[in-house]
N, C-alpha and C positions, 0 to 999 in steps of 0.2 A: 412735346412742347417743353422748354426750360422753365426749371423754377424758378421764384424769386426766396430768398431768404434771410430772414433776419438777423442781426449779431450785434454781441453787445462784448465791450471789453473790457479787460480790468484796467480802466482810466476814469479820471475824472470826468465823463462825458455822459449828460443826460440824452436819453433815447436811444435807438439800436441804427444800425448801417444796413444796408440794402445791399445784396448779391446776387450776382446769377449761379445757377448751376451749369454745368452741361450736360450732354447726355449721358453717359457715364454715372454721373451723381444723383439722379435723381430719387432713390432710394433715403434722403438723407431724413434724420428723426432729430425732434428738437433734442436738446440736451445734451447732444454730440459735441465736442472739441473740431475746430476746423483751422484752417490756416488761411489767411486774405492777405490779399496786399491793401494796406494802409500808407497811402501818402508812399515814400519811396520805401516802405519800411514792409517787412512780410511779420504781422503779429498772429497771436492764439485768440481766438474769440469761442463763443459758446452760441450755437445754434438757437436761437429762440422759438422761431415759428418758420414755417414754408406755407408759398401761395404759390399756385398756377399764374404763369406769367401771361395774362392777359392784356396786359397795355402796353408793351414794350414799345410800343412806337411814340406813344404819349407821355413816356417818362420826363422830367425835368432834367434827368442828368444820366448821361448813357452808364450804365453800371457795369462792374468789372466783376471779374469771373473768379469763385475760389480757387485757391491752390490746392489745396488738400485735405481731406478728410483724415480724422486722425482716430478717432474711434468708430468699432462696431457698435458697441453696444452705447448708448448714452451715460454719460456719468453725473448729470443731474438728470431725474425722472421729471414727469409731467407733473406730480404731486408738489415737487420741491420748487420747480419753476412757478407754477402757481403760486405759491409762499412767497417767492423771491418777487416776484410781481408785487404783490400785497406787502410786500416789507419795503422795498423802492419809494410806491407811491407814498406808503403810509410817513416812514421815516424822512423822506426825501432825500434819498441817497442814491445815487447812479446806480441802475440795472446790473450793468457788467461788475462794477464791484461787489454788491450783493453777492452774486451769483457765486463770482471766484473766493468768496472769503468761506463758502463752502466746503472748499475743494483743499485736499494735502498740498503742501509745498510742492511735491514731484509732480502733482496731476495738473497744478496749475501754469508751470513752464512749457506744457504741452508734452512731455516725456510719454512714451510708451507705457502703460501701469502692467509694472514688474512687480510683483508682490515678494517680498522676501521670504523664504521658505523658514520659518523659525519653529517648525514642529519638532516634537519628539520623535526616533526613530530607534528601534531596536534591530543589532544585526544578529541574524542568526546563520549559522553553516549551513552547508548544502551536500549531499550525497555523492557530488562530483570528485572524480579521482585527483589526490593530490598529486601523486608522483615524485618526481622529484623539487617540486615549485620554491619549498621553502628551505631549500638546501643551503642556500649564502644570502637568507634573508633571516635573520635571528628576531627582527623586530617584528615584521610583521607575523611569523610563526609565534610570538607570544601572546601576540593579540587573538589571532586564531584561537588559540587553546584556550584563552580566558573565555573569548564568545562560546566554544563547543563545551568547556566544564558548566559555565553556568545555564545552558541551554537557551542563551541571548544575553546581549550585553546593552544598555541605552548607550545610544550615542553623545550623550552629555558626557560622559566618563571615560571616554575612548581621546587618546590623546597618544601619537599627534595623529588627527584624522586624516592628513596627507595619506597616510600606510593604509588607508580603506580601500580609499579607492579602485588601487589594482587590482585587489584580493576581489571585489564586485566584479570587475570588467573580465577575470578567467574564471568566474563563478562558483570559485569557492565558499564566498558567501553571500548573503542579499539581506537587502535593505526593507525592513516593513515598517509602517507605520502604527504606531503604539497610540493607540486611545487614552487620552489622559484618564490616567486612575483616580477616582473622585472617593475622598475621605467619606466615611460617615456623618451625618448630619445629625445636627439635634433636631428634636421634636416640638415648634413651637405651641406654646400654650398662651391664649389670650385668656385675661382676665373678663367679666362680667360687662364691663363697659366698653374694651374694644372689641368682643363679640359681637355685641350691640350694633357698634361702628363699621365693623364689616361688613355685618348685614345688610347694612343701609348700602353699603358701598355697592355691594354683588349686584343690588336689586337693579343697577343701572349700567352695567360695565357690559350692554350689547352696543350700547350707542355713546354721541356727545353728552357729557356730564361733568361740569367743572364742580367740585366739590373741595371745599375748605376745611381742614383739619385743624382746630385750634386745639392743642392740647399742652397743659401744663407742661413745664419743660421736666423731662423724668417720666412722662406719662405714657409713652412705650409706640411715639408715633412711628417708631420705624418697623417694629414688629408687626404694627398694621399695614404697613407699605410691604413687607415680607410677605405676609399672606397673601394680599392681592395683587401681587405681582406673580406669587406661585399657582394661582388660579389661571392668570391670564397666559403664562407660558404651557400650563398644563392644559389650554385649548389649542396651542399651535403658534401662538402669537409671541411678538419680541416685546420688551419692555426698556426705556428711558428713564433713567432718574437724573435730575441736574439737582447740583449741589452746587452753593456761590462759590466757592472756593477749594483750588486743588490738595489745601491741605487737611481736606475733608473727605479726600476720597478715601484713601485709606482704611480709615477706619468703617466707613459705609462698606465698600468690599467686603472686609474680613466678616462684618456685621452678616451679609448676606449668602456669602461663602459657609456660615457656619450653620445657618440652616436650609440653603436649596443646592441643591445637587443637579445645577445648570452652569452654562458655558458662560460665564461672567467676564467681560470687560472694562476696562476704565478708559477714558478721552480724556484729553487737556494738554494744555500750550505746553508742558514740560518733559512730554514724550517725545523721542528722537523722531524724524520725519518719515524713517520706516516706520516705527511703531504706528505712529497716527496712520499711515498707507493701511496697514496689514490690519486694524482695527476697521478701518473706512470701508475695504474691500470685503471685510469676513462681515461687517454690517448689512452691505447692501444685497447680498448673495446669501443672505438670512442663515448665517452659521454663528451669530451670538444670541444668545437668548436675553440678557440683561446688559445693558452698557448705563455706567455710572459715568457722570462728564461734566463737566461746567461749562456756561454759558453755549459753547459754539456747539456744543453736543445736540442742540435742538434743531441742526442744519445736517445730521448724519441723514444716510440715503437709506431708512430702514425700509427690505422687502416685504415686511409683513407688521408694522408696529400696531400694538393694542392698547397699550397704556402710558401716559407719560405721569412722571410724579416731581414735583417741585419742592425740593424740599427748603427750610427757611426760605419761603417765598416772600418774607417782609424784605430780604438781605439785600442791599443796595449793588451790591458786587454782581448781582444777575442783569444790571444795567452795564452796557458796552459804554464807557466814557469819554472814546476818542473815535474819530473816523466814523464809522456805520454805527451808530448811536441806539443800539435796540437794545429792549427790554425781553431776555429769555424766558420769561414767564409770560408776556402777553404773547410773543412769537409763539409759544407752546400751544396757546389757548386759542389762537387761530389754527395751527397746525391741526390740533385734538377736534375742532369742529369741521376742517376741511374734508378730513379721512373718518370722521363719525367716531372715534373712540373716548372714554371718559381720562379725565384727567383730573388727578389731584395733587392740593398745593398744601403743605403742612408748616405751621409754624407756632412757639408760643407767642408770639407778639406780630399777630397778621398786619399787614400793610392796610390801612383806612383807607385805600381802593377795594381791598380784596372783602372788608369789615362791611363796607357800604355796597358792594355789589350782594353779599349775603342780607341785607335788610330790603332790597329791590328784587329778588328772589331770583336773579341771575345764576347765582352759585347754592349748591347745598350746602348747609353747615352742621359737623361735626364737632363734637365738643368734648373734650374727654378732661377730666375735672378733677382726676386723680392721679397720682402719680405710681409707677406700675409696681413698684416694691410695698408700696401702701405707706412710705415715710412720709411724715409733715411736711408741710411746705417751710422752707426755712424760716428761723426766727430773724427779723429785722433790727438791726441798732442804727439810729441816725446820730452823729456828732456832731454835733456843732463847734466847727474850729474856732468859733469867735471867742468862746468860751474857754474851752479844750485845745489849748495849743498845741499844733504837732511840729515836731522837729525832724525837718529831712523828709517829711510826708508820713509821719507817725504818730498819731496821737495818745495819750497815755491808754485809754481805750482798748484802740488795735491794739499794741502792744499787749495788753495783758490778756487780752482772747486768745492771739496767736499761742502765749504762752500755755493757754491751758489747753489747747489743741496739739501741741506739741509734746506736750504731758501725756496724751492719751496715745500718741504713735500714729495721729490724724496727718492728713496734707493739709497746706492753706494754700491759697490762690489768690497773689494781690494784683489787683488791675489796676494798669497807671494807661492813661490818654496817649501820653506819646512816647517817644523811644529819645535815645540821648538822654545825656544828664541833668540839663535844663535848658527851658526855653529860649534865652538867651544869658549873655552876662551883662554886666551893670557895675561901672565905676562910682562908688559913693561920691567920689569927688568930683570929676568932672561932668559927672553924668551919662559918659558914654556907653554905647549899647554896640552890641554886634550885629549891625544893621548889614544884610547884606546890597552891596551896592547895586545890583540886578534888580533886583526885586523891593517891593514895599513889603518886606517881612523881615524878623531877627533871624539869626543862624542860630539853629541848635548847635548846644556846646556837647561835644563826645568828650568826655574826659579821658576815658580809658586811651581814647588813639590821640587825646591832645590838639582837637583839632575842631574848628567852627564847620558846620555844615547848613545849606541851604535844604530843605526838603523842598521846596520846589524847583529851583533851575537846577541844582545837583552843585553848585559851586561849593569845593573844601578849602581849606587853607589851615596851616597847620599854625601853633598861635605860640607866642612867648609870653607870658604874664607882666614878666617885667618890661617888656613895648608895647602893648596892646593898644594903649591910648595915650593921648598928647601929656598927661601930668606923671604918667609912669607910676601910679599908684597902685603896686602892682598887691599889696596889704590890703587894697580897698577894692579891689574887681571881686563880687559876688554873684553868686548862680541866682539865677530868677525863677522859677517855675521847678517843678519834678516832671524829670522823665524815669525811665526803667532802670539806668544805670545807677542812678542816685539812689532809687528804692535798693536796689540790690547791693550797692556800698553800705547803705544803713542798716540791711537786714541781717550783712556778716557782721557788722559791730554787734546788733543788739542778740543775734541768735549765731555765735560763734560756732558752737555743735553743730548746726544742722545743714541739712544738702539744699542748697541752693543751686536754682537753675533760672536763668533769664530768658523768656522764648520772644523773641521780637525779630524783625526781617534783618537784622545787624548780627543776630545769633543763629537764625535758622535760614538756610540758605537754599534747600533744595525740599522734596518731597523725602527724602532717605534721612534726611537729619530729623524734621518731624515724627517719621516714623521709630526712629531711637527715642526721642524723647517722651511719646506714649506709652512705650514699651516701658523706658526708665519708670515714669511715672506711675504704670500699673504694678510695676513688680515693686512698690515700694521704694527706688532709689532715691526720691526727693523728696524731701520735707518741704519746700516753700518754691511754689510757681510764681513768677515774677512775669509780667507780658501784656501786650496790649491787645486789640480786639482778634488777634491772630487767635486768644486762647478762650474767647468770648460765648464760642456757638459752635454746638454740634458736639461737643468733645464730651465723653463720660470717663470722670476719674471715681472711681470706686470707693479710697478711700478720701476722699475732699470734703472735709466737713466747715470749712471757714472763709468766704470770698472776704476780702477787703477793699472797697473802692475807694482807692487814695483820694481822689478829688473831680468832681464831678461837674463844678461851678463855671467851666468855660463852656459846655453844653447848653447849659440853662439860658443863655442870653442870644441865643445864635439870631442873625440876620434871615435866615432861612424860614419860611413858615412852617418846613418841615421840622426844624432843630429840633421841637419838645418832642415830636412822634419818636425820633431816632433815640432822644437819648433816654427817653421812656425804653425803647426795646434793647438797647443798650444794659441798660439798669438790670432787667427782669432777665435777659439773658445771661449777663456775667452770674446773677444771683443764682441761676439755675445751676451751674457748675456743681452747688455746694448740699451735701447730703440728700444724694439721689438712689443711696442703696438701703443700709440698714440704720443707719442714724440720720436725727432730725440736723439740717445745717443752718448757721448763722451767717448774716449780712453785715457787713459794718460800710457807713454810707460817711463819708467824711465829707462836710459840706461848711461854708460861709452863709448857707442860705435854708437852714433847714425846715423855715415856714414858706417855701417857692410851693406855688400849687403842684409840683409835679411831687415833690416827698408828700403833700398833703391828699393829693386826690390819687394817684398811683398807689402810695404804698398800705392808704386807709382802704378803698374800694377796688384797686384790682386794674389791669388793663384794659379789661374788657370796658369796663364803666368809665374808666380814662378818657378813652378813646371813644366810645360813644358822646361824651360831652365836648370834647375839643370837635369830631364832626358836625355837632351843630354849631359850631363855631365858624365851623370853614364855610356851612352853609349859608350861614350871614356875612361871610365876606364874599360868597361866590368864589371861592378856592378850592381846586381838585381835593377830593372824587366829584364834587359839584357842578364842575365845569374842565374847561381844557387849557393846555398851556403849550408854548412854545417857545423856547429863548433862541433867540441871535446873538451869537457874540461875533463881533469884530475887533479885532489888534492890527496896529501898525507900529511903526518905529517911533512917529510923534506924537506927544501928547496932545490929547484936543481932538484930534484927526477923527478918529472912528466915531464920537461924538455929534461932530458935525453932519456928518455921514449919516447917524444913524436919526438924527433930527430931520434931515429931508424925508426918509423915509414914514416918519412920525405923521411929518405935513400932508404926505399922499394921503397916509389910509387911516389917518387919525377919525374919520367920520364914516368907515366903513366896518371897524372893529377895536374892542376894547385895547389900549396899550400901555404898557406900564414903561415907563423909561421914555428916553434912554438914559443911562446912569453909568457911572462907572461901577467897572464890575468889585466885589468885594475886597477881592485883593490889586489894587488899579495896575501895576508893574510886576510881570513876570518875564525874566530872562530879557529885560531890555527891551519890551514888547508893553504895548501899553493896551488893557483891554477896557472896552466897552460892551453894556447889553442892552437889549429890548425884550420886553415879556409883552406877549400877546396871550390874549385869555378870548374864550368863547364859552357859550352854552352847549353849542353846535359844533359837533367833533368835526364832522365832512365842510362845514363852513370855515373854522380854522385850518384845517387842510388846505382849503383853495388858495386863501388869504396867507398862508405862508409858503405855497407856492407862487405866489405873486409876487412875493418880496425878495424869495430865492432867485428869481430871473431878475429881478430890477440888481440886485447884488451884481451878478453874475455878467450884468451890462452894464452898470455902471463905477463897480470898484477901482480901486487904483493898484497898479501894479505890486504894491507893495503891503497890498491890506491881504490882511486872512481871516477868514469867516469859518462858520459853523454854526449848522439848526442843530437845533437839541429838542425834537418832539417828544412828550411827557419829560419833562427835566424832573431827575431825582434830587439833585441840588442846583442852587443858582449863582453857584461860587465857577 
């Protein structure tokens, strides 16, 4: 009897499609790739399930037969299939696109899985008689003699490699896999506070046990991760460590390799297709002990996963912001529960959701109150810039403190919230501003490249200050706002003898450049670091003793209810880069609002107390984590069209669920499209998802062709 298989495609299609197997295709397994007819095309799909065909005569449509089975071994395990079905249902995203997002690029397109062999080999000579083989082959003879004299030569130093093959074929040398030479590792030493935390965690590593590790910056959370990971790997299991951004993977893997003699790899989008494929395959075959990756690593096919660690669990980068909008921390929690393993979540500034889950006893809570090197927490100075006037971002107090630290041979970090030179340009005569004609935002001025750049739609244009506005008053064109370029320019003027480096997405294009910067900073080749949030988290600069936060006012009055939470986390994280080792650090915060509740509550009482107060406010307002949200966004080329459409939805569902809006998005126009949004709220998660699904189906049925829409379950921001 033929089987019916359910197939999912890498297409924006909700649901699966049914096909018949032939008599020769009876052993097909869920998770393998297959080729099937779809309309007039042949598509690659994933087998989701198989059932016996007992109702062939009662089927509404005549089913087609699949064309070919691509894999013998499933590329997606049953465990990951289960996770994918949950993620598809929860985040309201097509199942096929969810599952295909797991796979490396070369696997998605249906190619046979051929793993490039990048292993290191050693070539050794054999006892076979050579006779006159090398008489007219001096280049081969030279390589042979080098191999023979050294009793083996690494493949990496042999050149050209084309000369090796004929010697192997003739039996004069042989190629042997050379096991990786491990360097001697350091012995990790935990302090009393860390040891107590370690023992508490170890007690529950045999089962699903979510634990929040809340530790002040520099408290040694990484050392705790390493100790627990070592115990897990020693029991024959694998460990997954998720970091929020690619730029945190190099230093994390170095820290782990420093202490652990294990097979450790990284996984992120900056790797080549071949490299991603190799890590993916090694992972599913159990050849890697520890993987350090960004959010997509949560879907890797581990053979024997025993522990998940989420570093900087509060970070918004853990949430995918486009298409499949999943949160890797939440997916990791579900995965850990499904396979009954522990999960650790660490942060100096935990998300309010995680703190709330500790309060209701869903998570264990481990607190590290002291820094690893027993240094005191940084001393904070708040500068009122309405009284202590700044010039190009620098107040007299900040300048004085920078000079003090430079004179001691210490490093300084200046944090700026925006790249570029200034937020916009303004003519003092005609009041012209550099507004983007495609978006409802101002274009950022980049002085070093002499251009205006919209950071939302990507529009760039070179400028001529003599002809930029109607009145052509070039002497009256002034920069408004502070960016990294402007701070760098002023810093070079104020501290001409200092070595200054700017770190933002304009200067750091890849992981290699970031590694180079980290090495320079650790080797005291940089005196003043200037950067955006790229520097705000995770990095350890041993000689850094002063952090200057140039301007935080833009974050104090956000329209997003999470805005205060985010700015508080940013302040603590940036401040935490200072004084982590031998000396107490200093923080200088410049603001026009020194009496703002963030300044008073956060700096006086600490993050945890600040968070508890805001959690009470959230409860009174019925906002997450005391309720659940879904955000619908629609856009079209016509202003107001999306608002009319969302109002229809509101009128249909207004008595069934709490609806906020519809309203224009905080940035109404982006890239010549007009954005509107509808926020739905419920205290019941299942009810919210049910109604979200109904609204999604309504949009799919009635939306116009020029409409684009998205659904964001558990949105991180409302922009």
